[in-house]
C-alpha positions in Angstrom: 0.0 0.0 0.0 2.7 2.4 1.0 4.4 1.9 -2.3 1.4 3.7 -3.9 1.5 6.4 -1.2 5.2 7.2 -1.2 5.8 6.9 -4.9 3.4 9.7 -6.0 6.5 11.8 -6.2 7.4 15.1 -7.6 8.2 14.2 -11.2 6.6 12.9 -14.4 9.3 14.6 -16.6 11.8 17.3 -16.3 9.5 19.4 -14.1 11.9 22.3 -13.7 11.9 23.0 -17.4 9.5 26.0 -18.0 8.4 27.9 -21.1 9.8 31.2 -20.0 8.6 32.9 -23.1 4.9 32.4 -22.2 3.2 35.4 -20.6 2.2 34.9 -17.0 -1.4 35.4 -16.0 -2.9 36.0 -12.6 -3.6 32.7 -10.9 -6.6 32.6 -8.5 -5.5 31.7 -5.0 -7.1 30.5 -1.8 -8.2 33.3 0.5 -5.4 35.6 -0.6 -2.6 33.0 0.2 0.0 31.8 -2.3 -1.9 28.5 -2.7 -3.6 28.3 -6.1 -7.3 27.4 -6.1 -6.5 24.6 -8.6 -4.7 22.5 -6.0 -8.0 21.9 -4.1 -9.3 20.0 -7.2 -6.1 18.0 -7.4 -6.2 17.0 -3.7 -9.8 16.0 -3.8 -9.1 14.1 -7.0 -6.3 12.2 -5.3 -8.3 11.4 -2.3 -11.1 9.9 -4.4 -8.6 8.0 -6.7 -6.8 6.4 -3.8 -10.1 5.5 -2.1 -11.1 3.7 -5.3 -7.7 1.9 -5.7 -7.2 0.7 -2.2 -10.8 0.0 -1.5 -10.9 -2.2 -4.6 -7.6 -3.9 -3.9 -8.5 -4.7 -0.3 -11.2 -7.1 -1.6 -9.3 -8.9 -4.3 -7.8 -11.9 -2.5 -11.1 -12.9 -0.9 -13.0 -12.2 -4.1 -10.7 -14.5 -6.0 -11.1 -17.3 -3.5 -14.8 -17.0 -2.6 -16.4 -15.7 -5.9 -14.1 -17.0 -8.6 -13.3 -20.1 -6.5 -9.6 -20.0 -7.1 -7.3 -21.7 -4.5 -5.1 -19.6 -2.2 -1.9 -19.9 -4.2 -3.5 -18.9 -7.5 -5.4 -16.0 -5.8 -2.1 -14.8 -4.3 -0.3 -15.1 -7.6 -3.0 -13.1 -9.5 -3.2 -10.5 -6.7 0.6 -9.8 -7.0 0.5 -10.0 -10.8 -2.0 -7.2 -10.7 0.0 -5.2 -8.1 3.2 -5.7 -10.2 1.4 -4.4 -13.3 0.3 -1.3 -11.4 3.9 -0.5 -10.9 5.1 -1.4 -14.4 2.6 0.9 -16.2 3.8 4.2 -14.6 6.8 4.1 -16.9 4.3 4.0 -19.8 2.3 6.8 -18.3 5.4 8.9 -18.0 6.4 8.3 -21.6 2.9 9.3 -22.8 2.8 12.4 -20.7 6.3 13.6 -21.4 6.5 12.7 -25.1 3.0 13.1 -26.4 0.0 14.3 -24.4 1.3 16.3 -21.5 0.3 15.7 -17.9 -3.2 17.1 -18.0 -4.5 15.2 -21.0 -2.7 12.0 -19.8 -4.5 12.2 -16.5 -7.9 12.8 -18.2 -7.6 10.0 -20.8 -6.1 7.4 -18.5 -8.7 8.2 -15.8 -11.4 7.4 -18.3 -9.8 4.0 -18.9 -9.6 3.7 -15.1 -13.3 4.3 -14.6 -14.1 1.8 -17.4 -12.0 -0.7 -15.7 -13.9 -0.3 -12.4 -17.2 -0.6 -14.3 -16.1 -3.8 -16.0 -14.7 -5.2 -12.7 -18.0 -4.5 -10.9 -20.1 -6.1 -13.7 -17.9 -9.2 -13.5 -18.8 -9.5 -9.8 -22.5 -9.8 -10.5 -23.4 -13.5 -10.2 -26.3 -13.4 -12.7 -24.1 -12.0 -15.4 -22.9 -15.0 -17.4 -21.1 -18.0 -15.9 -17.7 -18.6 -14.3 -15.8 -18.0 -17.6 -17.5 -14.7 -18.1 -16.8 -13.6 -14.5 -13.1 -14.5 -14.9 -12.8 -12.7 -18.2 -14.5 -9.6 -17.0 -12.6 -9.5 -13.8 -9.2 -9.8 -15.5 -10.1 -7.3 -18.2 -11.2 -4.8 -15.6 -8.0 -5.3 -13.5 -5.8 -4.8 -16.6 -7.7 -1.5 -17.4 -7.4 -0.4 -13.7 -3.7 -1.2 -13.6 -3.1 0.8 -16.8 -5.2 3.7 -15.4 -3.8 3.9 -11.9 -0.2 3.2 -13.0 -0.4 5.7 -15.9 -1.6 8.6 -13.8 0.6 7.7 -10.8 3.7 9.7 -11.9 1.7 12.6 -13.2 -0.8 13.8 -10.6 1.6 14.9 -7.9 3.9 16.5 -10.4 1.0 18.3 -12.1 0.0 19.7 -8.6 3.6 20.9 -8.1 3.4 22.7 -11.5 0.6 24.9 -10.2 3.0 26.8 -7.9 5.3 29.7 -8.9 9.0 29.0 -8.4 9.2 31.5 -5.6 6.5 29.7 -3.6 8.7 26.7 -2.7 7.5 26.5 0.9 3.8 26.4 -0.2 4.7 23.7 -2.7 6.4 21.6 0.0 3.3 22.0 2.2 1.1 21.0 -0.7 2.9 17.7 -1.0 2.3 17.1 2.7 -1.4 17.7 2.2 -1.3 15.6 -0.9 0.3 12.7 1.1 -2.4 13.1 3.8 -5.1 12.8 1.1 -3.6 9.6 -0.1 -3.5 8.1 3.4 -7.0 9.4 4.3 -8.4 7.7 1.1 -6.5 4.5 2.0 -7.6 4.4 5.6 -11.3 5.0 4.9 -11.6 2.8 1.9 -9.9 -0.3 3.4 -12.3 0.0 6.3 -15.5 0.7 4.4 -15.4 -1.6 1.4 -15.0 -4.8 3.5 -18.1 -3.7 5.3 -20.0 -3.3 2.0 -18.8 -6.7 1.0 -19.7 -8.6 4.2 -22.5 -6.7 5.9 -24.6 -6.0 2.7 -26.0 -9.1 1.1 -27.0 -9.3 -2.5 -27.7 -12.1 -4.9 -27.8 -14.5 -1.9 -24.2 -13.8 -0.7 -21.5 -11.2 -0.1 -22.1 -8.1 -2.2 -18.9 -7.9 -4.2 -20.6 -6.0 -7.0 -21.5 -3.2 -4.6 -18.1 -3.3 -2.8 -16.4 -2.9 -6.2 -19.0 -0.5 -7.5 -18.5 2.1 -4.8 -14.7 2.6 -5.6 -15.7 2.9 -9.2 -18.1 5.7 -8.4 -15.4 7.4 -6.4 -13.0 7.2 -9.4 -15.7 8.7 -11.6 -16.1 11.5 -9.0 -12.3 12.0 -9.1 -12.4 12.4 -12.8 -15.3 14.9 -12.6 -13.6 16.9 -9.9 -10.4 17.0 -11.9 -12.2 18.2 -15.0 -14.1 20.9 -13.0 -10.8 22.7 -12.3 -9.7 22.6 -15.9 -9.9 26.3 -16.5 -7.7 27.0 -13.4 -4.8 24.7 -14.2 -1.4 25.7 -15.4 -0.8 23.2 -18.2 2.7 22.6 -19.4 3.1 21.0 -22.8 5.0 17.7 -23.3 8.8 18.5 -23.4 10.4 15.2 -24.4 11.2 12.3 -22.1 14.4 12.0 -20.1 13.8 8.3 -19.7 14.1 7.9 -23.5 17.2 10.1 -23.6 18.9 8.2 -20.8 18.0 4.8 -22.4 19.4 5.9 -25.8 22.6 7.3 -24.2 23.2 4.0 -22.3 22.4 2.0 -25.4 24.8 4.0 -27.6 27.5 3.7 -25.0 27.3 0.0 -24.8 27.1 -0.4 -28.6 30.1 2.0 -29.1 32.1 0.1 -26.4 31.4 -3.1 -28.2 32.5 -1.7 -31.5 35.8 -0.5 -29.9 36.5 -3.6 -27.9 39.8 -4.2 -29.7 43.0 -3.6 -27.7 44.2 -1.0 -30.2 41.6 1.5 -28.9 42.5 3.3 -25.7 40.5 2.5 -22.6 38.2 5.1 -21.0 37.7 5.8 -17.4 34.0 4.8 -17.3 31.9 2.7 -19.6 29.5 5.6 -20.1 32.3 7.7 -21.5 31.9 5.8 -24.7 28.8 7.9 -25.3 30.8 11.2 -25.6 30.9 11.0 -29.4 27.1 11.7 -29.5 26.0 13.0 -26.1 26.9 16.0 -23.9 29.3 15.5 -21.0 26.8 17.0 -18.6 24.2 14.3 -19.5 26.8 11.6 -19.2 27.9 12.9 -15.8 24.3 13.0 -14.6 23.7 9.4 -15.8 26.8 8.3 -14.0 25.4 9.6 -10.7 22.0 8.0 -11.4 23.5 4.6 -12.2 25.3 4.6 -8.9 22.0 4.9 -7.1 20.2 2.5 -9.5 22.8 -0.1 -8.6 21.7 0.1 -5.0 18.1 -0.5 -6.2 19.0 -4.1 -7.3 18.3 -5.8 -3.9 15.2 -3.6 -3.1 12.5 -5.7 -4.7 12.7 -8.3 -1.9 11.4 -5.7 0.6 8.3 -5.1 -1.5 7.9 -8.9 -2.0 7.2 -9.0 1.8 5.5 -5.7 2.2 2.7 -6.3 -0.4 1.7 -9.6 1.2 -0.4 -7.6 3.6 -3.2 -7.8 1.1 -2.7 -11.5 0.2 -1.1 -13.9 2.7 -1.7 -11.8 5.8 -5.3 -11.3 4.9 -5.7 -15.1 4.4 -4.1 -15.6 7.8 -6.7 -13.2 9.3 -9.5 -15.4 7.9 -8.2 -18.2 10.1 -8.2 -16.1 13.3 -10.7 -15.0 15.8 -11.9 -11.6 14.6 -13.9 -10.6 17.7 -13.0 -7.5 19.7 -15.7 -7.7 22.3 -19.0 -6.7 20.7 -17.2 -5.5 17.5 -16.4 -8.1 14.9 -13.7 -7.2 12.4 -13.6 -8.3 8.7 -10.4 -10.1 7.8 -9.6 -7.6 4.9 -10.0 -4.7 7.3 -6.7 -5.4 9.1 -4.9 -3.7 6.2 -6.3 -0.4 7.5 -3.8 -0.7 10.4 -0.9 -0.1 8.1 -2.3 3.2 6.9 -3.1 4.3 10.4 0.2 3.4 11.8 2.2 5.2 9.1 0.4 8.4 10.0 1.5 7.9 13.6 5.0 6.7 12.9 6.1 9.4 10.5 6.1 12.2 13.1 7.4 9.9 15.8 10.4 8.9 13.7 11.1 12.4 12.3 10.6 14.4 15.5 11.5 11.7 18.1 13.6 8.7 17.0 15.9 10.3 14.5 16.8 13.3 16.6 17.4 11.1 19.6 19.8 8.9 17.6 21.6 12.0 16.4 22.0 13.2 20.0 23.6 9.9 20.8 26.3 10.8 18.1 25.3 7.8 16.0 25.8 8.3 12.2 22.5 6.9 11.1 22.8 7.5 7.4 19.9 7.0 5.0 21.3 3.7 3.7 21.7 2.4 7.2 18.0 3.3 7.9 17.0 1.4 4.8 18.9 -1.7 5.9 17.3 -1.5 9.3 13.9 -1.2 7.6 14.6 -4.4 5.7 15.5 -6.2 9.0 12.3 -4.9 10.6 10.3 -6.3 7.7 12.1 -9.6 8.0 11.2 -9.6 11.7 7.6 -8.9 10.9 7.5 -12.1 8.8 9.2 -14.1 11.5 6.4 -12.9 13.9 3.8 -13.8 11.2 5.4 -17.3 11.0 5.0 -17.7 14.8 1.4 -16.6 14.6 0.8 -19.0 11.7 2.1 -21.9 13.7 -0.4 -21.1 16.5 -3.2 -20.6 14.0 -2.5 -23.9 12.3 -3.0 -25.8 15.5 -6.8 -25.5 15.0 -6.5 -27.2 11.6 -7.0 -30.9 11.1 -4.3 -32.3 8.8 -5.9 -34.0 5.8 -5.6 -37.7 5.7 -3.1 -39.2 3.2 -4.0 -41.8 0.6 -4.9 -45.1 2.3 -5.4 -43.2 5.5 -8.7 -42.2 7.2 -9.8 -40.2 10.2 -12.6 -41.1 12.5 -14.2 -40.0 15.7 -16.9 -41.8 17.8 -20.2 -40.2 18.7 -22.2 -42.0 21.4 -25.9 -41.3 21.0 -26.9 -44.2 23.3 -28.2 -43.8 26.9 -25.1 -45.4 28.6 -21.3 -45.5 28.1 -19.8 -47.6 25.3 -16.4 -49.2 25.4 -14.8 -49.2 21.9 -11.8 -51.3 20.8 -10.5 -50.4 17.3 -7.5 -51.4 15.2 -4.2 -49.7 15.9 -5.2 -48.6 19.4 -2.6 -48.5 22.1 -5.1 -49.2 24.9 -7.5 -52.1 25.3 -10.5 -49.8 24.8 -11.8 -46.3 25.0 -14.9 -45.4 26.9 -17.3 -42.9 25.3 -20.0 -41.4 27.5 -23.4 -40.4 26.2 -23.3 -37.3 24.0 -19.6 -36.9 24.8 -17.8 -34.3 22.6 -14.8 -36.3 21.1 -11.5 -34.6 21.9 -9.9 -35.4 18.5 -9.9 -37.5 15.4 -8.1 -40.8 15.3 -6.0 -41.9 12.3 -6.5 -45.3 10.8 -4.2 -46.8 8.2 -5.9 -48.8 5.4 -4.4 -51.6 3.3 -6.5 -50.6 0.3 -8.2 -47.4 -1.0 -11.4 -48.8 0.6 -11.4 -51.3 3.5 -13.9 -52.9 5.8 -12.9 -52.2 9.5 -14.3 -54.0 12.5 -14.9 -52.4 15.9 -15.5 -54.3 19.1 -18.1 -52.6 21.2 -19.2 -53.3 24.8 -22.5 -51.9 25.9 -24.5 -52.7 28.9 -22.5 -55.9 29.5 -23.1 -57.0 25.9 -20.4 -57.4 23.2 -21.2 -56.3 19.7 -19.1 -56.1 16.5 -19.5 -53.1 14.2 -18.3 -53.5 10.6 -18.0 -50.4 8.4 -16.3 -49.5 5.1 -13.8 -46.7 5.3 -12.3 -44.9 2.3 -8.9 -43.3 2.1 -8.4 -39.5 2.4 -11.8 -39.0 4.2 -13.0 -38.3 7.7 -15.9 -40.0 9.5 -18.0 -40.0 12.6 -18.9 -43.4 13.9 -22.3 -42.9 15.5 -23.5 -45.4 18.1 -27.2 -45.6 19.1 -29.8 -48.0 20.3 -32.8 -49.4 18.5 -35.1 -51.8 20.3 -32.6 -52.0 23.2 -29.8 -53.2 20.8 -26.7 -51.1 20.1 -26.1 -50.3 16.4 -23.6 -48.2 14.5 -23.6 -45.9 11.5 -20.9 -44.2 9.6 -21.3 -40.5 8.7 -18.8 -38.6 6.4 -17.4 -35.4 8.0 -16.1 -32.2 6.4 -12.9 -31.4 8.3 -11.9 -28.3 6.2 -12.1 -25.0 7.9 -15.2 -23.0 6.9 -14.3 -20.1 4.6 -14.4 -16.4 5.5 -14.4 -17.2 9.3 -17.9 -18.6 9.1 -19.1 -21.5 11.2 -20.3 -24.8 9.7 -23.2 -26.7 11.3 -25.1 -30.0 10.7 -27.8 -31.8 12.7 -28.3 -35.4 13.8 -31.9 -36.3 14.6 -32.4 -39.0 17.2 -36.2 -38.6 17.2 -38.7 -40.8 15.5 -40.1 -37.9 13.4 -38.4 -35.8 10.8 -37.2 -32.4 12.0 -36.9 -29.0 10.2 -34.6 -26.5 11.7 -34.4 -22.9 10.6 -31.4 -20.6 11.6 -30.9 -17.1 10.1 -33.1 -17.9 7.1 -31.3 -21.3 6.4 -33.3 -24.5 6.6 -31.9 -27.8 7.7 -34.0 -30.9 6.9 -33.0 -33.7 9.4 -34.4 -37.2 8.7 -35.7 -39.2 11.6 -34.1 -42.2 13.3 -30.5 -40.8 13.5 -30.6 -39.1 10.1 -28.2 -36.3 9.4 -28.6 -33.0 7.6 -26.1 -31.4 5.2 -23.5 -28.9 6.4 -24.4 -25.3 6.1 -22.3 -22.2 7.0 -23.5 -19.4 9.2 -22.2 -16.1 10.5 -20.4 -16.3 13.8 -22.9 -15.5 16.6 -25.0 -16.7 19.5 -28.1 -18.6 18.5 -30.4 -18.9 21.5 -33.8 -19.4 20.0 -33.6 -21.6 16.9 -36.9 -22.8 15.4 -37.3 -26.5 15.2 -40.5 -28.1 13.7 -41.1 -31.8 14.6 -44.4 -33.1 13.2 -47.0 -30.5 14.0 -45.1 -29.1 17.0 -42.6 -26.3 17.1 -39.8 -25.9 19.6 -37.1 -23.4 20.4 -33.5 -24.8 20.5 -30.6 -23.2 22.2 -27.7 -23.8 19.8 -25.6 -21.1 21.7 -22.3 -19.8 20.2 -21.2 -20.8 16.7 -17.6 -19.5 16.6 -15.2 -18.4 13.9 -14.0 -21.3 11.7 -15.5 -24.1 13.7 -17.6 -27.0 12.4 -20.3 -28.4 14.7 -22.6 -31.4 14.9 -25.8 -30.6 16.8 -27.6 -33.7 18.1 -31.4 -33.3 18.6 -32.7 -35.4 21.5 -35.7 -35.6 23.7 -35.2 -35.1 27.5 -37.0 -36.7 30.4 -39.6 -33.9 30.3 -40.4 -34.8 26.7 -39.0 -31.5 25.6 -36.6 -31.2 22.6 -33.1 -30.1 23.2 -29.8 -30.0 21.3 -26.3 -31.1 22.3 -23.5 -29.7 20.3 -20.1 -31.2 19.5 -17.2 -29.3 18.0 -15.7 -31.4 15.1 -13.3 -28.7 13.8 -11.9 -26.4 16.5 -12.8 -22.8 16.4 -10.2 -20.1 15.5 -8.8 -19.5 19.0 -6.0 -17.1 18.1 -7.3 -13.5 18.2 -6.5 -11.3 15.2 -5.0 -8.8 17.6 -1.9 -11.1 17.5 -1.3 -9.7 14.0 -0.7 -6.2 15.4 3.0 -6.8 16.2 3.7 -7.8 12.6 1.9 -4.8 11.3 3.8 -2.6 13.7 7.1 -4.0 12.5 6.3 -3.9 8.8 5.1 -0.3 9.0 8.1 0.8 11.0 10.2 -0.9 8.3 8.2 0.9 5.6 8.9 4.3 7.2 12.7 3.6 7.5 12.9 1.9 4.1 10.5 3.5 1.7 10.3 7.1 2.8 14.1 7.2 3.5 14.8 5.5 0.2 12.9 8.1 -1.8 14.6 11.0 0.1 18.0 9.4 -0.4 17.4 8.9 -4.1 16.3 12.5 -4.7 19.3 13.8 -2.7 21.8 11.8 -4.7 20.9 12.7 -8.3 20.5 15.8 -10.4 17.0 17.3 -10.8 16.9 16.4 -14.5 17.3 12.7 -13.5 14.6 12.4 -10.9 12.1 10.9 -13.3 14.6 8.2 -14.0 14.9 7.4 -10.3 11.1 7.5 -10.0 10.8 4.9 -12.7 13.5 2.8 -11.1 11.9 3.0 -7.7 8.5 2.0 -9.1 10.0 -0.9 -10.9 11.5 -2.3 -7.7 7.9 -2.5 -6.4 6.8 -4.3 -9.6 9.6 -6.8 -9.4 8.9 -7.4 -5.7 5.4 -8.6 -6.6 6.8 -10.8 -9.4 8.9 -12.5 -6.7 5.8 -13.4 -4.7 4.0 -14.5 -7.8 6.8 -17.0 -8.5 7.1 -18.3 -4.9 3.3 -18.7 -4.6 3.1 -20.9 -7.6 6.4 -22.7 -7.3 7.0 -23.3 -3.6 5.2 -26.3 -2.1 5.4 -25.7 1.6 3.3 -24.9 4.7 2.4 -21.3 5.1 4.5 -20.7 8.2 7.5 -22.2 6.3 6.9 -19.8 3.5 6.9 -16.9 5.9 10.2 -18.1 7.3 11.6 -18.4 3.8 10.7 -14.8 3.0 12.1 -13.6 6.3 15.4 -15.4 5.7 15.6 -14.1 2.1 15.1 -10.5 3.1 17.6 -10.9 6.0 20.2 -12.2 3.5 19.4 -9.4 1.1 19.7 -6.8 3.9 23.2 -8.1 4.5 24.1 -7.8 0.8 22.6 -4.3 0.7 24.6 -3.3 3.7 27.8 -4.5 2.0 26.9 -2.6 -1.2 26.0 0.5 0.8 29.4 0.4 2.6 31.1 1.1 -0.7 28.8 3.9 -1.6 30.1 7.5 -1.5 27.4 10.0 -0.7 27.2 13.1 -2.9 26.7 16.6 -1.6 25.0 18.9 -4.1 27.0 22.0 -3.3 29.8 22.0 -5.8 29.8 21.5 -9.6 31.3 18.5 -11.4 34.2 19.0 -13.7 31.9 18.5 -16.7 29.7 21.3 -15.5 32.7 23.5 -14.9 33.9 22.9 -18.4 30.6 23.8 -19.8 30.5 27.0 -17.7 33.8 28.1 -19.1 32.7 27.5 -22.7 29.6 29.6 -22.2 31.2 32.4 -20.2 29.2 35.3 -21.7 25.8 37.0 -21.6 22.6 35.0 -21.1 24.4 31.8 -21.9 26.5 32.2 -18.8 23.4 32.9 -16.7 21.8 29.6 -18.0 25.0 27.7 -17.2 25.1 29.1 -13.7 21.5 27.9 -13.3 22.7 24.5 -14.5 25.5 24.5 -11.9 22.9 25.0 -9.2 21.0 22.0 -10.4 23.8 19.6 -11.1 26.7 20.2 -8.5 28.5 17.3 -7.0 30.9 16.8 -4.1 31.9 13.4 -2.9 32.0 12.6 0.8 32.9 9.4 2.6 30.1 7.4 4.3 
C-alpha cells in the first residue's frame, strides 16, 4: 500500500523546465494566500482516486477465493501480478505524458480508462451476469484496465500539482505535497475499512455483495475524474517536453554499442563505460547518468522488501481469515486489518522524524539513509518471523488432511449409557465414550487398500457387539453409536474437516427422534431425517443462536444452539429429554479459531516501521543523490522495484510447495540475507553533496562564459553540482 502512497512523487518529466517565453497570468489563490485554487481540485481528485484503488484492492484476495473459486496460491499469484502491473505501467504513463499528451491530458484519458476498468470489474462481480468463464474474463479485463489507469496517472498527478505553484513559492509547494500525502492516506484508511463492510454486511444475490463493494470505488473514481475536469480552467498546463527516460536509455544503449565496436585492444580505454557515449551525447548528460546509475545499482536488492510488504493484502489477509476476529462486541472483517498499516504510518512518521531520528543524532550515531533502509529491511524480515510464529499457533486448529490409504474417524455415542470401543491400531485395550460426549480429537487409521472394511469391538450394557464399516482413504468420518429396540447399532457419517471459509461456522444436525425435523437458523433451513438421520452442512455467520426454530411433526420448539464461533464445524444432536422436551447437544468437530486477530498487530507494527525507514528514507535518499533532471529516472527505477517485488511473490506462490509458516520463514530469511548484501553494497557507496559542480559542468560553464548563456549555465550549476564525501 505504501508503495502507492510514497511513490506519487514530484516528477513525471523534467518538471523544472519551463516555457519562460509564455506570458504569466494572474492565478486565483485560496483566501489571498499563495496556494492556487486549482490544488483543491487536485487534492480531492487524489483522495477519491486512492479511495477507489485501495478500496478495490483490499477485496481482491477474498474475491478470487470465494467468488471466482480459485485456490489460495492462484489467488495470491494473480493478486501480486495485478500489483506488479500497477507499478510497471507508470513508466508507460510517464512516456505518454512527457513525449505526447502532457500531464493534463494524460490524467484525463487514463482516468477514463480507469473508470471503465472499475465498471467492467463491478459487472464481473454480479453472479447473474454469465457463468464462471465470463466472470473471470470480465474480472481480469477490468483489472488490466485499472492497472493501466492507476499506473499511468501515478507519476503525473503529484507533479501536475507541483506545476501549479510559482517558483518563488517553494514552501507552499512543500506543504502542498504534505497535504497531498495526507489525502492519499485518508483515502487508503477510509476505503480499506469501508469496502469490506460493504462486502460482508450488505447481502445481494444471496451472498457477499462484491458488486456493490467494487462499484463504490468505481463511483469514487468517476467523481475523481469529474472533480479534476471541474478545475480545468484554473490549471497551469505545461506541454510535453520530451522524455528524459528515453534520452537516458538511448545514451546508455549508444555507450554499450560503441564500447562493443571498440573492444579491440588498439583502442585506448576510457575511465567509465558511459564515457563511450561522448561522441554523441553531452558530457553533462553523461555525468548525470553516472550519478544516477550509482543509485540504481543500489536498487537491485530492493524488490525483496516489496515482496514481503505487499503480502499484507494477500497472505496476511488469508491468515486473518483463520483467526478470531472478535473484539468484544465488534467483529472485524479479515480484509479490514490492512487499515492498520495506513493508520500506523500516520502515527510513525512524526514519531520517527521528530523523536527517534533526533534522539539517535543526539547519541552521536551516524544513522545514514542507507543504514536506515537496511534497518527497515531487518524490521520487515522480523515482521514475517512474527507472522510465522502466529501462523504456527493458527495452524493448531486445523485438522491435517488424511493421506492416501489413511482415514480419520471419531466416535459419537448417542446411546443412553457409556460404550467401550476397541478399534484397530489402538494403544489401549478400549476407549470409553459417554453419552453425547464431545470427542476430543480425530483418530487416524491406516488402510491396506483405498477402501477397506474395518471391525470395531463394542461393549455396551455388558453385551459385546461387533461393528463393521467400510472406510475410504483421504476421508474423515463420525462413527455414531445408538440403540434401536434395546440393541446397540452403529452408523458411519462422512465429515467435512476443512475450515469453513471467511471465518464462518459450519453446522449440521443429527436427529435421534422418530419424526423428521426441520430447523431454521438465520433464514437457512436444515432438513434432518428421523431415526439418526443427518442434515447437510451449512455455513452461518459467527454468533450466539439462543432461539432456533425446530419443527417436529405439527409441533414447534425453540432450540438453544448457543455460540457458533469463527472457523468451527459443529454437529448438533437433537434429542428428547426426560420432560419430553426437545433439546440439542453440540459437539465441536473442527476447532474454532482460538488465536485472536490482535496477534497480527505486532507484525503490522514491525512492517510499518520498516516501511517508514525503508520506503520514505529511500525516496529521500534517491532524490538527494541525483540531479534534478534525472529524478524521473529514479522515480521509474523505484516503481520498478515494487513491480519486481510482486513478481517474486508470484513466482514463490506458484512454485513453492510448503506450509504457510515455512513460506513466511523463507521470505524472512531471504530478506535478511538481502539486507546483509545491501549493507555491504552501501558500505562502498560514497554520498554526494550537491553543493559544488562537477568537472563536466565547470567545463561547460567556461565554454559559455558570456551573456545570457553564462546565466543559464550558472543555473545548471545550481541544479547539477557534486561533491563526494565518505560514508
